[in-house]
C-alpha positions, 0 to 999 in steps of 0.5 A: 486411206481407201476406209477413209474415202468410204467414210466420207462417202457414205456422209456425204450420202446422208447429207445428201438425203436430208437436204431432200426430206427438208424441202420436202417437209417445207412444201408440205407444210406450205401447200398445208398452209396454203389450204387452211388459208383458202378454207379459211377464205372461203368460209368468210366469203360464205359467211360474208354472202350470208350475213349481205342476205341477211341484210337485206332481207330485214331490209325489205321487212322493214321497207314492207312492214312500213308498207303494211302501216302507212295507211293507218289511221281514222281516214273519213269523209265531212260534208258542210250544206246550207239551205238558200234562197235562190236570187238567179234564174237561167232560162235556155232559149233556143229558135229553129226555123225548117226552109227550102233553102238555106237563106230563107231559114237563117232568114227567119231564124234571125227575124226570131231571134232579134225579137226575143233579143229586142224583148229581153233587153227592153227588161234590162236583160243585156249585154253579159247575160245572155249569152250564146250557146250554139248554132247550127244548120243541117240538112233536112231529107226524106226518103221517098222509097227505100235506098233513096233521099231526096234534099228536102230543106234546112234547118237553122237553130241558135240557142242562148243562155239568159240569166235572169235576175228578178225571179218574180218576173220569171213567167212574164219574161217567158211569155214575152219572147215566146211572143216575140219570137213566135214559133220557131222558139223554144224554151228548153231549160230553166234552173235557179241559182245562186249567183255568188257563193263565195258569202257561205264557203267560210260556214260550208267548212266549219260545217264540215270540219266539225262533221268529218270530227263528229265521225272519227270520235264515233269511230275511235269509240266504237272500235276502243282507240283513243283519237288523234289529232289530224293528219291532212284535210282535202276539200273537195270543191269549193262547194257543190249547189244543188240547181233545182231544174225545171227539165227540157220540155218547150215552149212552142207556140206563140202565145195570145192574149186569152191565155193564162200567164205562165207561173214559175216556182223558184224554191229552194237550194242547197249548197253543199261542200265535202271534205275528206280528213285523214286523222291519227291514231293514238 
């Protein structure tokens, strides 16, 4: 009986030990599996991160290449120009008066300008063909000694722009208004232009485009490339008229009958139009 109990006790201890060893092995396998899974996950994240980085780099490279080639082509300018006879003279006329009081200076200037306007009206130059450019009243000082100024009078100036369409009469008109305005008269400037430039726009555009095409073909031949179609065209203004200007000299004295008439020549003008064009390179 005692022997039987001893065998049962040993058998129970053996079973208990087997149970303990079995649990420990399962935990180890579980831990090993978790570690392997973690390593795979970590490696996957690293691979994904590297892939995303490579994608961004590739995208940046493509964008950079696009930027580098966005200006490809032949960029050229073209110009059209025509020579014209002017049909309009623009005269800058001014009166300037100096007096001890404002009222007197205004009176002198008004008398002179009224004389000029009446003279122009007698030539049929009226309405919008005469436009005020400036009107100014300012004080005049003397400096009798350093650091001390004394008010001695007032200066009034009144300037107008006059359009003259009879170019053959420009010299005569200048003589007449100089006499009418008296010693206060100033002729500051005269220029010639073409009043209506619209009829020349189509010709100027055709000349400018042909000029741009000729230049683009020449550049293509020089560089050994094939010229493609025009991608864009921009017009710089609607025509730039090179007006003839006779400077800013002034006639300041009334003319007498003994003085020969003023001779004014209108000459020739050049009307220009510029374009910017871009051509594709094939």
